[in-house]
C-alpha positions as CSV (number, residue, x, y, z in Angstrom):
1,X,10.0,-18.2,2.7
2,X,6.3,-18.0,3.4
3,X,6.5,-14.3,4.2
4,X,8.3,-13.7,0.9
5,X,5.7,-15.6,-1.1
6,X,2.8,-13.9,0.6
7,X,4.4,-10.5,0.2
8,X,5.3,-10.9,-3.4
9,X,1.8,-12.1,-4.3
10,X,0.2,-9.1,-2.5
11,X,2.7,-6.6,-3.9
12,X,2.0,-7.8,-7.4
13,X,-1.7,-7.2,-6.9
14,X,-1.2,-3.8,-5.3
15,X,1.2,-2.7,-8.0
16,X,-1.3,-3.8,-10.7
17,X,-4.0,-1.7,-9.0
18,X,-1.7,1.3,-8.9
19,X,-0.8,1.0,-12.6
20,X,-4.5,0.6,-13.5
21,X,-5.2,3.9,-11.7
22,X,-2.5,5.6,-13.7
23,X,-3.8,4.1,-16.9
24,X,-7.4,5.1,-16.5
25,X,-6.5,8.6,-15.4
26,X,-4.3,9.0,-18.6
27,X,-7.2,7.9,-20.7
28,X,-9.5,10.4,-19.0
29,X,-7.0,13.2,-19.5
30,X,-6.5,12.3,-23.2
31,X,-10.3,12.2,-23.7
32,X,-11.9,14.9,-21.6
33,X,-15.0,15.1,-23.7
34,X,-16.0,11.5,-22.7
35,X,-16.2,11.7,-18.9
36,X,-18.6,8.7,-18.7
37,X,-15.8,6.4,-19.9
38,X,-13.6,7.5,-17.0
39,X,-16.4,7.0,-14.5
40,X,-17.1,3.5,-15.9
41,X,-13.4,2.6,-15.6
42,X,-13.2,4.0,-12.1
43,X,-16.2,2.0,-11.0
44,X,-14.6,-1.1,-12.4
45,X,-11.5,-0.3,-10.4
46,X,-13.5,0.2,-7.3
47,X,-14.9,-3.3,-7.7
48,X,-11.5,-4.7,-8.3
49,X,-10.2,-3.0,-5.2
50,X,-13.1,-4.5,-3.2
51,X,-12.2,-8.0,-4.4
52,X,-8.5,-7.3,-3.7
53,X,-9.4,-6.3,-0.1
54,X,-11.8,-9.3,0.3
55,X,-9.0,-11.7,-0.7
56,X,-6.1,-10.0,1.1
57,X,-7.2,-8.0,4.1
58,X,-7.9,-10.9,6.5
59,X,-5.3,-13.5,5.8
60,X,-2.6,-12.5,3.4
61,X,-1.8,-9.0,4.4
62,X,-1.9,-9.5,8.1
63,X,0.0,-12.8,8.0
64,X,2.8,-11.3,5.8
65,X,3.1,-8.2,7.9
66,X,3.2,-10.2,11.1
67,X,5.8,-12.6,9.7
68,X,8.0,-9.7,8.4
69,X,7.7,-7.7,11.6
70,X,8.5,-10.7,13.8
71,X,11.6,-11.4,11.7
72,X,12.7,-7.8,11.9
73,X,12.2,-7.6,15.7
74,X,13.7,-11.0,16.5
75,X,16.8,-10.5,14.3
76,X,17.4,-6.9,15.6
77,X,17.0,-8.1,19.2
78,X,19.4,-10.9,18.6
79,X,21.9,-8.7,17.0
80,X,21.9,-6.1,19.7
81,X,21.8,-8.6,22.6
82,X,24.4,-11.0,21.3
83,X,26.7,-8.2,20.2
84,X,30.3,-9.4,19.7
85,X,29.6,-12.8,21.3
86,X,28.1,-14.2,18.1
87,X,30.1,-16.0,15.5
88,X,30.5,-14.6,12.0
89,X,27.9,-17.0,10.6
90,X,25.3,-16.1,13.2
91,X,26.0,-12.4,12.7
92,X,25.6,-12.6,8.9
93,X,22.4,-14.7,9.3
94,X,20.7,-12.2,11.6
95,X,22.0,-9.2,9.7
96,X,20.6,-10.7,6.5
97,X,17.2,-11.5,8.1
98,X,17.0,-8.0,9.5
99,X,18.0,-6.2,6.3
100,X,15.7,-8.3,4.1
101,X,12.8,-8.1,6.5
102,X,13.1,-4.3,6.9
103,X,13.5,-3.7,3.1
104,X,10.6,-6.0,2.2
105,X,8.4,-4.5,4.9
106,X,9.1,-1.0,3.6
107,X,8.6,-1.8,0.0
108,X,5.4,-3.8,0.7
109,X,3.7,-1.1,2.7
110,X,4.9,1.6,0.3
111,X,3.4,-0.1,-2.7
112,X,0.1,-0.6,-0.8
113,X,0.1,3.0,0.4
114,X,0.7,4.3,-3.1
115,X,-2.7,2.9,-4.2
116,X,-4.4,5.3,-1.8
117,X,-2.2,8.4,-2.6
118,X,-2.2,7.9,-6.3
119,X,-6.0,7.4,-6.4
120,X,-6.4,10.7,-4.6
121,X,-3.9,12.6,-6.7
122,X,-5.1,11.2,-10.1
123,X,-8.8,11.8,-9.2
124,X,-8.0,15.4,-8.4
125,X,-6.1,15.8,-11.6
126,X,-8.9,14.3,-13.7
127,X,-11.4,16.4,-11.8
128,X,-9.5,19.6,-12.8
129,X,-9.2,18.4,-16.4
130,X,-12.8,17.4,-16.8
131,X,-14.2,20.5,-15.2
132,X,-12.1,22.8,-17.4
133,X,-13.3,21.0,-20.5
134,X,-17.0,20.7,-19.7
135,X,-18.8,23.9,-20.8
136,X,-22.5,23.1,-20.6
137,X,-23.9,23.8,-17.1
138,X,-26.0,20.6,-17.0
139,X,-23.0,18.5,-17.9
140,X,-20.8,20.3,-15.4
141,X,-23.2,19.5,-12.6
142,X,-23.4,15.9,-13.6
143,X,-19.7,15.6,-13.8
144,X,-19.2,17.3,-10.5
145,X,-21.7,14.9,-8.8
146,X,-20.0,11.9,-10.3
147,X,-16.5,13.1,-9.3
148,X,-17.7,13.6,-5.7
149,X,-19.0,10.1,-5.6
150,X,-15.6,8.6,-6.5
151,X,-14.1,7.4,-3.2
152,X,-10.3,7.0,-2.9
153,X,-9.1,3.4,-3.1
154,X,-7.6,1.8,-0.1
155,X,-5.6,-1.4,0.6
156,X,-7.1,-2.5,3.9
157,X,-5.5,-4.1,6.9
158,X,-8.5,-5.9,8.5
159,X,-11.8,-4.2,8.4
160,X,-11.0,-0.9,10.0
161,X,-7.4,0.2,9.0
162,X,-5.9,0.8,5.7
163,X,-2.4,1.5,4.4
164,X,-1.4,5.1,3.6
165,X,1.8,6.9,2.8
166,X,3.1,7.0,6.4
167,X,2.5,3.3,7.2
168,X,6.0,2.2,6.3
169,X,7.5,4.6,8.8
170,X,5.0,3.6,11.5
171,X,5.8,-0.1,10.9
172,X,9.5,0.4,11.2
173,X,9.0,2.6,14.3
174,X,6.9,-0.1,15.9
175,X,9.6,-2.8,15.2
176,X,12.3,-0.6,16.8
177,X,10.1,0.3,19.8
178,X,9.4,-3.4,20.4
179,X,13.0,-4.3,20.1
180,X,13.9,-1.6,22.7
181,X,11.2,-2.9,25.0
182,X,12.6,-6.4,24.7
183,X,16.1,-5.1,25.5
184,X,14.9,-3.3,28.6
185,X,13.2,-6.5,29.8
186,X,16.5,-8.4,29.5
C-alpha cells in the first residue's frame, strides 16, 4: 500500500511535468515571433524540475522503486519455487502481487522517462521552428545561444542516475535476473 501511494504521488508529479513541457512547446510553436516567452517558460520549468528532483530523488523515488522491485522479485520467486504445491489462494495472491508490481513499475518508470525524451524532442522541434522564423542575424544568434543553454529535463534517481526511455526494460530485466539468481541458490 505504501508503494502504491508513493508511486501515485510521484507519477502525478512527473506526468504534470511532461504535460507542462508539451504546453510550453505548443505556445512557442504558435508564437514563433516571441522566443523570449518560451525561454522564460522553459527556465521556470527547469526550476520546477529541480524542486521535483529535490523532493523525490532521495526518498520517494528510491523507496517506491525498491518496494516495487522487492514485491516483483519475491512474488515471482515464490510462484516459480512453489509451483503446483501452492493452494489457489496463495497462487492468486502472488500472481496479483507480481502482475500489479510489474505493471506499476513499468508505468512509473515510463512516465518518468518520458519527461526526458519529450523535453529533448520538444526542444528540438521548437529550435527548428524558432530558427526558421527568425530572420535578423542578431536575433538568430541570440536565439541559438539561448536554445543551446536549455538542458534536457531529467527525473533523477539519487544524485547521479536519471530515468530515461530504456529504464523500464532495465528494471524488469533486473527483477528477472535476481529471481533467477535466487532460484539457482535454492
